[in-house]
N, C-alpha and C positions, 0 to 999 in steps of 0.2 A: 179532511183526510189528505190534504195536499202534502206531498213529500213522503208518503208512506206507501204508495202504490208500487207495484212491481216495475212499472215503466220508469219510475223515478229512481230506481236502484241501479247504480253502475256496477261494473264487473268487480270492483275491489282492487284492481291493479293500481299502483301509484299514479299512473298516467290518467286514470279515470276514476279516482277514488271519490268516496262519498263526501259531499260538502257538509261541514258541520253546521247544525242548526243551533239556534240560541234559545235560552229559556228553559225552565225546569219542567214545563208541562208538555207531555207527549200524547198524541192521539191514541185513544183506546178503541180498537175496532169492535164493531158489533159481531158477536159470534153467531154463526148460523145455527139453526135448531138441529140437534143431533138426531140421527135416525134411531130406530129402536135397536136394542142389543142384537147383535148377530146379523144385521141387515147389510153391513159393509164387509166384504170379503177381501182380505189382503190390503188393508188400508196403508196409506203413506204414513211415515213416522218422522216427526221432527223432534229430536232429543237435544235439549239445551242443558249442558252440564257446566256449572260454574265452579269456581275454585275457592274453598274456604268460606262459603257463605253460611252464616249463622241465622237462626230463626228470627232474631231481632231485627234483621234487615228487610224482611218481607213487607213490613208496614210502610216502607219507603218506596215500594215498587207497585204502582197502580196497575200495570199490565199483568203482573203476576197475581195480584188480588182479583183482577177480572178473570184470569184463567181459573182461579179457585171457584168463582161464582159459576163459571161455565162447566166446571168439571168436578173432579174428585181430589180431595186432599187426604194424604195418609199421615196421621198424627203420630204413629209409632214406627215410622220408617227409621231404620238404624243401619249405619255403615259397619262393615266388617272390621275396619281399622280407621282410626282418625288420623290418617296420613295419606298423602296424595297417591303415590304409586301403588301401594298395596290395595287401596280402595278402587282405583281405576282398573287394576288387573282383575279384581273380583267382578267388576262390571263386564269387562270383555269376555272373561272365561266362564262366568256363572259359578265361581268356586270360592271357597274360603281361602284365606292366605296360607293356611297349612297345606292346601292342595296346589295352589299356584306356585308356592315357594317364594313368592315376592313379599318380603316382610319389611323392606326398607326402600328408600328412594333411589339409592344407587349403591354400587359396590358389589361384594361377593354374595350378598343375600337380598338384592333388590335392584330395581331400576330397569330401564329399557334393555340394556345389554344382556342382563340375565334372562329377561323375558324372551329375548330374541334367541339367545344361545340354547335355551331349553326347548326351542321349537314351539313356543306357546302361540305365536302369531298364526300358525298354520290351522288353528282351530279356535275361532272366536265367533261372536255373534255376527261379525262382518262376513266371514267366510260362509256361515250358515245362511245368511240372508241373500248373499250373492248367488249361492247355489240354488235358491228357490226362485230366482229370476228378478230379485230386487236390484235396483241400481243403488249403490252405496256411496256415501260421501263422509269424509271426516275433515273437520276444519278447526284449527286452533291448537290447543295443548294436548299432546298425546301422552307419553310416559316420560317421567324424569330420566335424564341422560340422553334423550333423543335430541338430535340437532339436525337442522335442515341440510347440512352438507355431508352428513354421514352416508357412506356408500355401502357399508356392510359387505364388502367384497363383490359388489355387483358392477362396479365401474361407473356408476352414476348415482346421483342422490337417491337414497333408498325409500321405496314405498312398500309397506308391508302387504302381504296377501289379503285379498278380500275387498280392496277398495277401488272403486271406479273413478272416484274424484278425491284428490288429496291436496290439502293446503295447510301445512303443519309447520309450526315453529319449534324453537328450542328454548333457550333461556330468555324468554321474551316478557318477563314479569313487569318491566317498565312500560310495556305497551307502545313504545316508540323505539326506533333504531334497532330493528330486528330483521330476521330473514325468514322467509317461508319457502318450504319445498312445495312447489306447485306442480304436481304431477311429474316430478322428476327434474324440474328446473328450479334453481334457487333464485328467488326474487328478493331484492333488498328494499326495505322501507325505511324512511327517515324520521324526521321529527316534525313534519308538517301536521297541522290539525287533522287533515284528511287521511293521515297514515295511522291514526289511533287504532290499535289492534281490534277492539270490539266492533268498531264501525266497518273496518275492512272485512271482518268475518261476516258481519250482517249482510253486506253487499254481495259477497261471494255466495252466501247461502241463498239469498233471494234469487240470484241468477241461476243457481243449480235447480231450485224449485221450479222456476218458470220454464226453463228449457226441458227439464225432465217431464213436467206436466204436459207440455206440448207434444212430447213423444209418446205419451200415454203409458209409460212404464211405471209400475209401483216403485217407490223409493224409500230409503231410510237415510237420514243425515244426522250426524252428531255435530253440533256446534259447541265447542269446548273453550270457553273464555278463560283468560288468565285472571280477569277481574273476579272477585275483589281481593286476590292474593296480595300480600305485601310486595312492593312498597305502596300499594293502594292508589295507583295513579289514575285519576279521573280523566275523562275527556276534557279538553280545554274549555269547552262551553259550559261544563259543570263545575269548574274549579272554584267558583265563588258562591256556590249554593250552600244553603243550610248554615248560615252564619250563626255562631253561638252554640251550635249543637255540640253536646258532650256525650261521652260514653254513658250508657244506662247504669244506674246504681240499684240493681235488684237485691233481694235479701242476702244473696251469696257474695255480694261485693265485699272484697277485702276481708273475708272470713274463711279461716281454715276449718274444714268440717270437724266437728267434735269427734274425737277418736280416730282421726286420720292416721294411717300407718306409714305414710311416706313423707308427710309435710311437717316441719316444725310447728308446734302449737302456737308459738308466738310470732310466726311469720306475718309480715305486714308489707303492703305496698309502700314504696317511697313516694314522696311528693313528685319527684321527677318522673317516676313511672306513671303516676296518675295523669300528669300533664301530657305526657307522651300519648297515653291511650285516648285521652279526650280528642287530641288532634287526629290520631289514627282512626277513631270511630267516625269522625266527620268525613275523612277521606274515603273510608269504606262506603259510607252512604252515597257520597258523590260518585264513586266508581261504579256502583251498581245502577246508576241512572242510565248509562249507555246500554247495559244488559237489558234493562227493562224496556228501553226504547226498541232494542233489537227484537224482543219478543213481540211487541206490538206490530212492528214492521213486518216480521215474518208471517204473522197471522193475517195481516192485510194482503201480503203477497199471495198467500194461499187462497184468500177470497177472490182476488183479482184473477187468479189462474183458474178459478172455478172448481177448486178441489178441497175447499175448507171442510166440506161435509164428508170427505173421504180421507181426512188426515188427522192423526193423533198428534197432539203437542204435549211434550213432557218437559217439566222444569225440575231440576235436581242439583245437588251439590255433592262433591266428592267427600266432604267432611265438614264439620262445624268449626267453631272458633270461640275461645273464651277471651275476655278482655276485662280482667280485674276480678272475675268471679273466683272464689276460693283463694283469694290473695295471690293469684297467679297473673303475671304480666301477659301480654298478648301471645297467644299460641294455641296449641291443640294437643293431641296425643293422649288425653285422659279418657277414661270410660264414663265421665260425667256427661249428662245430657247436652250441655253446651257444645260438646265436641262430637258426639255420635248421633244425636237425634236431629236430623236436618230435613229441609223441605222436600217433599215429593208431591207434585201436582200433575194431574193428567186430565186433558180435555179432548173431546172429539167423539166420533161415532162409537156407539156402544158404551159410552161412559155416562154415568148418572150425574146430572148437573147439581151443584151445590151440596154434594155429598161429602161427609167426613167419615173416614174409615179408621178404626183404632186397632185393627188386627196387625200383627207383627209382619212387616215386610223388610227385606234387606236388599242390598245391591247385588247379591248373587241371583236375584229373581229377574233381573232385566233380560238376560240372555234367553231363558225359557219363555218369557213373556213375548219378546220380539218374534221368536220362532213360532209361537202359538198364533200370533196375529198373521203370520205368513202362511198358516195352514200346515205347518210341519211339526215334527216332534223334536224336542231338545236332545242333544247328544247325551250319551250315558255318563259322560264325565262331569256334567253339571251337578252342583249341589243344591241349586235353587228350584223354585217352582213358579209357574206362571200365575200372575195376579190378575189376569183378565177377568175371571169370575167376580172378583171383588169390585171391579170397576162398574159392573152392572148391578151391584147391590147385593150380590149373593154372599153368604157367610158359610163356607164349607165347614162341616163339623170336624173334619180332620186337619184343619189349618194349624200351623205351628203356633205355639204359645210363647216361644222363647227365641231370642236372637243371640247369636254368638258374636263377641267382639274379641279380636286378637291384636295384641301389640307386643311383638317379640323383641324389639330393640329400639330404644329411643333414638331420635335423630340428634347425634352428638357431634357430628362432623361440621365444622364451620363452613364448609363448601356446600353443604346441603341447603337448598332454598328454604327448608322448614326448620333449620337450626334456630333455636330461640336465644338470640344474642343477649337478651335482657334478663335472662334468668337461667340458672342451672337446675331449678326446681321443676323437673319433668319426671313423670312417673317411671318406675322401673318396669321391666317386661311384665305383662299380665295377660290373663284370659278372663273374660267376663261374660255373664249372662244378663240379658235385659228382657224383662217381660213387660206387660202393660202396667204392672203395679210395683215392681221392685228391680233393683240392680244389685248383682252379686259379683264382686271382683276378687280374684285370687292372684296375688303377686308372686313373682318368681321365688321369693324367699319363704313362701308359704303363708304369709300374713293375708288377712282377708278384710274386705269391707262389704257391708250390706246396708243398702238404703231402701227404706220403705217409702216409695215415692207417692203413695196415697196420703200418708200422714206427714210426709216430709218432702214435698214436691221440689224443693230447691236443693235437696241432697246435702243437708248440713249436719246430719248426725249419723255416724256409723253405728249401727245397732247389731253388728255381728255377734257381740258378746251376749246378746239376749236369746240367740237361737239355740235350740236344743241340739245335743250331739246328733240325734237322728236327722234333724233337718239339715244340719251342716253336711252330714254324710250324703244325704240325698242330693244337695246342691253340687257337691264335689263330684259325685258319680255322673250327674248329667253334664257338668262342665267337661269332664274328661271324655265323655262320649261324644259331645259336640266338637271338641277340639281335635278329635281324631277321626271323625266320620268322613266317609268318602261316598259321594253319590247322593242323588236326591232321595232315594228310598231310605238309606241308612240315616242320613242327616234329618230327614223328615220324621222318622220314628222317634229319635232321641229328642228332637225339638218339641215334641208334644207331651213329654213326660211330666212337665211341671204345670201347676195351675196357678 
């Protein structure tokens, strides 16, 4: 376990940054036995949110797989939008994009500036948890358009309400040569190996855990990495790993779904695109090695501090990512499972070990879940519901059967970090329903797609034409209800109408 204890973790400042280790194998700590459900009141929470991580990367992350063994994995976790800022806004607010008003990464209908101008930061899970006595921390990537030097009229680098500890960057996707706003002071990081962003965040998070544990205060920390978002920069120690690895070729590889309403039927990947994606996939696998190491290190820090049995660890991604599936170059934004069905793993007290849950959970559920753990009630503005009972193995009879996915405007601005330079083939605006067995998508022009994922798990055949008029009307009614619902009660009722 050498090198993974709390005492081995520096503060994360450039002058005392973490020393890069070598080799692909990182220690996986032994998890403590979890107490019985309900035995820990107001647990600590470590929330690791990564950027653009697809399901097919988990197999390369041994610490995440260990987390799955020690906890619960949600197989039908679905994001409200396969785009960074709308998804992250849903997490903070516990609301669908049609209620946050954040539907793009920046501009007049999305991004940090709109989130701020609408007063959204005054009521988030951070303000909730701080009000209940938790010490709160956020480290890494916040919302698109946020930059470390922004003052937002305060006269100093801006820190939003609700945060006791703040170490946040802006356009830091390269993971080197970036700035962090560290509690109101801008700190510059360079291109030295020890300045690699994920390692810096890991060290800072470990320091926060250690100091807060010593003070005896319950805490919640979100560590939000830029990895594995493009340009997929790995830590220098990992840059030569996985030689010869290429992008997976699943059944959907280079195939347009039969009956697609928005893609040309004869669309094919070019040799250049295939070569590029093979390189990109290897870099993505390399870049998540530092994330996986961080998870192992943070769990060891919890153990060293003597609070592992009082702390929940959560692993999640803001959205998924496709690489060649459906003849699409690297990107996201579709309602297909590659882009919207992402990992959610939770381990800790009150969580059943080795459990798989197939009930529908969305990112609107984090805020009410966090507040539930704190022993409080979620604000009335939230659309989601606490999934705490699911972690203990319960299956509430009134749990939702349907997830809503909204994508109101594709990222078509070249300045957007999610602009797909390699292809103009991105879906038009749509709303979609995803259940445990099917996906129904209604595009802005009224065309629809329906995928029976039990018979067609790779979503290769649009069978909307086989649905009866009555079934189509039912789906449209539920979709309209979900796309306009406000509040947990209303959203919950309509989300239970489909079987």
